[in-house]
KEBA-796561 format. One record per residue (C-alpha): residue number from 0; x, y, z. Coordinates in Angstrom, 1 decimal. Layout:
<sites>
<site num="NUM" px="X" py="Y" pz="Z"/>
...
</sites>
This chain:
<sites>
<site num="0" px="24.6" py="-7.0" pz="-25.8"/>
<site num="1" px="20.9" py="-6.3" pz="-25.9"/>
<site num="2" px="18.6" py="-6.5" pz="-22.9"/>
<site num="3" px="17.0" py="-9.6" pz="-24.4"/>
<site num="4" px="20.3" py="-11.3" pz="-24.7"/>
<site num="5" px="21.3" py="-10.3" pz="-21.2"/>
<site num="6" px="18.1" py="-11.3" pz="-19.4"/>
<site num="7" px="16.7" py="-13.9" pz="-21.8"/>
<site num="8" px="17.2" py="-16.9" pz="-19.5"/>
<site num="9" px="15.7" py="-15.2" pz="-16.4"/>
<site num="10" px="12.2" py="-15.7" pz="-15.3"/>
<site num="11" px="10.1" py="-12.5" pz="-15.2"/>
<site num="12" px="8.4" py="-11.6" pz="-12.0"/>
<site num="13" px="4.6" py="-11.1" pz="-11.7"/>
<site num="14" px="4.2" py="-8.2" pz="-9.2"/>
<site num="15" px="0.4" py="-8.6" pz="-9.4"/>
<site num="16" px="0.8" py="-11.7" pz="-7.1"/>
<site num="17" px="2.5" py="-9.7" pz="-4.3"/>
<site num="18" px="0.2" py="-8.9" pz="-1.4"/>
<site num="19" px="1.3" py="-5.3" pz="-0.7"/>
<site num="20" px="-0.2" py="-3.2" pz="2.1"/>
<site num="21" px="-2.2" py="-6.0" pz="3.7"/>
<site num="22" px="-2.8" py="-4.0" pz="6.9"/>
<site num="23" px="-4.4" py="-1.2" pz="4.7"/>
<site num="24" px="-7.1" py="-3.5" pz="3.4"/>
<site num="25" px="-9.6" py="-2.5" pz="6.2"/>
<site num="26" px="-8.2" py="0.9" pz="7.0"/>
<site num="27" px="-10.5" py="3.9" pz="6.9"/>
<site num="28" px="-7.8" py="6.1" pz="5.3"/>
<site num="29" px="-7.3" py="4.4" pz="1.9"/>
<site num="30" px="-10.6" py="5.9" pz="0.6"/>
<site num="31" px="-9.3" py="8.6" pz="-1.8"/>
<site num="32" px="-5.9" py="7.2" pz="-2.7"/>
<site num="33" px="-4.5" py="9.1" pz="-5.7"/>
<site num="34" px="-5.4" py="10.2" pz="-9.2"/>
<site num="35" px="-4.6" py="6.8" pz="-10.6"/>
<site num="36" px="-7.0" py="4.8" pz="-8.3"/>
<site num="37" px="-8.0" py="4.2" pz="-4.8"/>
<site num="38" px="-7.2" py="0.6" pz="-4.1"/>
<site num="39" px="-5.8" py="-0.2" pz="-0.6"/>
<site num="40" px="-2.6" py="-1.6" pz="-2.1"/>
<site num="41" px="-1.6" py="1.7" pz="-3.7"/>
<site num="42" px="1.4" py="3.5" pz="-2.4"/>
<site num="43" px="-0.5" py="6.5" pz="-1.2"/>
<site num="44" px="-3.7" py="7.1" pz="0.9"/>
<site num="45" px="-5.4" py="9.9" pz="2.8"/>
<site num="46" px="-2.6" py="10.0" pz="5.4"/>
<site num="47" px="0.2" py="9.8" pz="2.8"/>
<site num="48" px="-1.3" py="11.8" pz="-0.1"/>
<site num="49" px="0.2" py="11.7" pz="-3.6"/>
<site num="50" px="3.0" py="12.4" pz="-4.4"/>
<site num="51" px="4.1" py="11.1" pz="-0.9"/>
<site num="52" px="4.2" py="7.4" pz="-0.4"/>
<site num="53" px="3.4" py="5.1" pz="2.5"/>
<site num="54" px="6.5" py="4.0" pz="4.4"/>
<site num="55" px="8.3" py="1.0" pz="2.9"/>
<site num="56" px="7.5" py="-1.1" pz="6.0"/>
<site num="57" px="3.8" py="-0.6" pz="5.4"/>
<site num="58" px="4.0" py="-1.4" pz="1.7"/>
<site num="59" px="6.0" py="-4.5" pz="2.2"/>
<site num="60" px="4.1" py="-5.7" pz="5.4"/>
<site num="61" px="7.2" py="-5.5" pz="7.6"/>
<site num="62" px="6.0" py="-2.8" pz="10.0"/>
<site num="63" px="2.8" py="-1.1" pz="11.3"/>
<site num="64" px="1.3" py="2.1" pz="10.0"/>
<site num="65" px="1.1" py="4.8" pz="12.6"/>
<site num="66" px="-2.2" py="6.1" pz="11.3"/>
<site num="67" px="-4.2" py="2.8" pz="10.8"/>
<site num="68" px="-7.9" py="3.1" pz="11.7"/>
<site num="69" px="-10.2" py="0.2" pz="11.0"/>
<site num="70" px="-13.3" py="1.0" pz="8.9"/>
<site num="71" px="-16.4" py="1.0" pz="11.1"/>
<site num="72" px="-14.3" py="1.4" pz="14.3"/>
<site num="73" px="-13.3" py="4.5" pz="16.2"/>
<site num="74" px="-16.4" py="6.4" pz="15.5"/>
<site num="75" px="-16.7" py="9.8" pz="17.1"/>
<site num="76" px="-13.7" py="9.2" pz="19.4"/>
<site num="77" px="-11.4" py="8.5" pz="16.4"/>
<site num="78" px="-9.6" py="5.7" pz="18.3"/>
<site num="79" px="-6.6" py="4.4" pz="16.4"/>
<site num="80" px="-5.8" py="0.7" pz="16.4"/>
<site num="81" px="-2.4" py="-0.5" pz="17.4"/>
</sites>
């Protein structure tokens, strides 16, 4: 049985429609990302540099990131949001 025969009747998913890493959208640490890009929805950031990944809870929006810092906030004191 080929892969086309096995999965021919199933609907393919479009992962571009998933809203991954929503809390990272305004975070100060997604700036550099990895060698493949620096979008906030990538699996790595300045606090979780490539080849490490952000925790699954952060990627799938089910938990808070321990390092989140809003852009434009914190300033000299480096206050983290909670």
